[in-house]
N, C-alpha and C positions, 0 to 999 in steps of 0.2 A: 504493500500500500504506500509506503514512504517513497519507494522508487517511482511509482506511478505519479504521485503528487510532485515529486522533484522534476520528472519529465515534463509535466504540465507547466511548471514555472520556467523551464528552460526554453520553451517555445516562444519565439519573439512575436509571432503574428497570431496564430490561432492554436488552441483556444485562447481567449483573452483572459486577463486577470479576473474579470467578472465570472467567467466560466470556472476558473480555479476556485474562487470564493464559494460559488454555489456548489461545487463538488464537495468542499469541506463541510458546508452546511448540510448537504445531503447525507454525508457520512455521520455527522453528529446526530441527525434525526434517526438514522438507522440504529445507532448505539442506544439512543433514548428509547426507541420502541422495543429493543431487546433487553432493556433494563441494565445496560452496561455503562460505566463511567466514561467520560470523554477521554481520559488518559489511557483507556484500554488500547487505543490505537496510537496514542501520543500524537494527536492531530495538531497541526500548526495553528498558532493564534492568528486571527485575522484582525489586522489593525484597521480601526475605523478611519476612513479618509476625512481629513479636516478641510471641508470646503465651505466657503462663505455662501450664504443663501443668495439666490438670484431673485430680485424683486421687480415689480412693475412700477412705473412712474404713475403719478396721479393722472397725467394726460392719457396714458395707455388704459388705465382703469375706466376713465370717462368714456373712451372710445368703445370699450367693451360694453358698458352700460347703454350707450347709444346704439350700438350695433345689434344687441339682442332684440329680436322682434317680439317674442312672447313675453308677457308680463311675468309669467312664472320664472323664466330664465333671468330676467332682470333682477327679480327679488332674490333668486338663488345666488347670483353673483354678488349682489349687494350685501347679503348676509355673510357669505364666505369672507369677503373683504371688510365690510363695515363693522363686523363683530369678531373677526379673527377666528372663525369657526373651523374646526376640522371637518373633513368630509362626513365622518360618522356622526358628528354633532349636528350638522345641518339636516341630515337624514332623520335623526332621532327627535328633531324639534317638534313638539306638540303645541297645539293651539293654547293649552293651558299654561305653557311656559312663557308666553308673551305677555308682558305687562306694559300696555300702552300708556297708562297713566303715569307710571314712574319711569317710563322709557328705558326698560330693562328687559334683557333676555335671560331666563334661568336655564343654565346648562346643567342637566341632571345626570349624575353618575357617569361622568365621562371617563377619560383615560385615568387610571389609578383610582377609579371609583370615588371621584370627587365631584362636588357641586361647585358652581361659581355663577356669578352674575356679571354681565357685560352691558355697557351702555348701548341703547338702540337709537339709531338716528331718526329724527323726525321725518326725513324723506322716506326712510324705509317703512315707518309706521303707516304713512299715507298709502304707500304702494301695497303693503301687506293687507291693509283693510280693503283696498280695492280688489286685490286678488282673492281674498276670502269671500267677498261678496259675489264674485263671478264663478270661482271654482268650487265653492262650498265643500272644502275638506272637512272630514268628520273627526279624525283623531290627530293625525300628523299634518303639519303644514304642507309638506310636499308628499303627495301620495301618487303611487304608480298604479299601473293596471294590474300587474302581477298575474297569478293564476289561481282563481278562487277555488279550483278543484284540487290544487296541490296540497300535500300534507303540511308543508311548512310555509303556507301562504303568509306573505308579509305585505301589508298595504303601503309600506314606506317606499319612497322613490329609491331606485336601486343605486348602488355605488357606481356602477358602470354608467348609469344615466347621468349622474352628477358630473362625472369626469368627462363624458362626451359633450355636455353642455359647455363646460369651461373651455375645452380644447377647440370646439367648433366655433364658438363665438370669438375666441382670441384670433383664430385663423381668419375669420371673416372680417375682423377689425384691422387686419393687416399687421398684426404683431408678430415679429419674426422670432421672438423668444419661444422656447419650448415651454409653453404655459401649462401648468397643472394646478389642481385644486389647492395644494399646500402653498403654492407660490403666492396666492392671495392672502394667506395667513402670514407669510413672511413679510409681505408688503404692509399689512396691518401693523405688525409689531414695529417695523422700521419707521413707518410714517408717524406712529405715536411718539417714538423716541425723538424723531426730528422735530415734532411739534412741541417738545418740552416735557413730555410725561416721564417721570422718573422710572428707573428700571425695575424697582420693586413693584410699582403699580402695574407695569407691563407684564411682569412675571405672574401676578395674580390674575390679570385679565386673560392671559394665555392659558392659565391652569398648569404652569410648569411646577413640578415638585422641587427642582433644583435651579438655583439662580444661574448656574453655569450654562444651562440650556438657553437662557434668555440673553446672556452676555455676548453671544455670537453676533447679535444685531448691533452691538456697539462698534463693530468693525466697519459698518457701512452707514453710520449716521452720527449726528451730534446730539448731546443730551442735556439741554437746559431744563430747569424744573417748571412744571406746569400741571394743572389738574387733568385727569384723564377725560377723554371724550371719544366719540366715534369719529374717525378720520374721514368718513364718508361725507360729513357736513362740509368739510373744507374743500373736498373735490367738487361738490355742487356749487359752493360759493365762488371758487376760483374760475371754474369753467363757465358758469352762468354769466359772470361779469365780462368774460371774454367773448360772449355771444356764441359759444360752441353748442 
């Protein structure tokens, strides 16, 4: 096994390092299913690559919001960015989690089994209310068609559906970056720090257990102190004044 892994590492072109990593991950999974410790095969450690997050500019986010033709897609993109939600969190969002009076979204039992509240933009509130009035969702804000006859029927919008919306709208908006759902969350955190929100507040808004996970955004922005808010408000304010 060691000779095989060594051979993989020596190949300059194919398979790539990604293939090598997934080979090691696959072997780890095999050991786990057999009830054996990882050191049974003395598998090599995989170092986590230290890459800075790629973010979208406010102008690019505005173009995505303007390009999306369906109100459902506009609200979906607005929540992913305007509230910094993970894909799973926006799929799990229920009607009862939206507090329009206090302008808050309640994220229930997300990663690490933790709850948190994040500010909700007034622009999003108006859009969500209009969407609810037309789509009439019953439980989850975003509901898919699913398969009612399936054993594990889930009325939530699918993960693949959310990813498709973000990628498709970004491409239609002429954005050349490889846009994915988590990039909107990266942009949310970075723009908040640039707007002066302190890093501890951003950590809480993102739901990070460790401050180290939040500190990566310090490498791409400046951090004066200011109260937290939804950065979606500034996108609307800037681009509306510019007549876009």
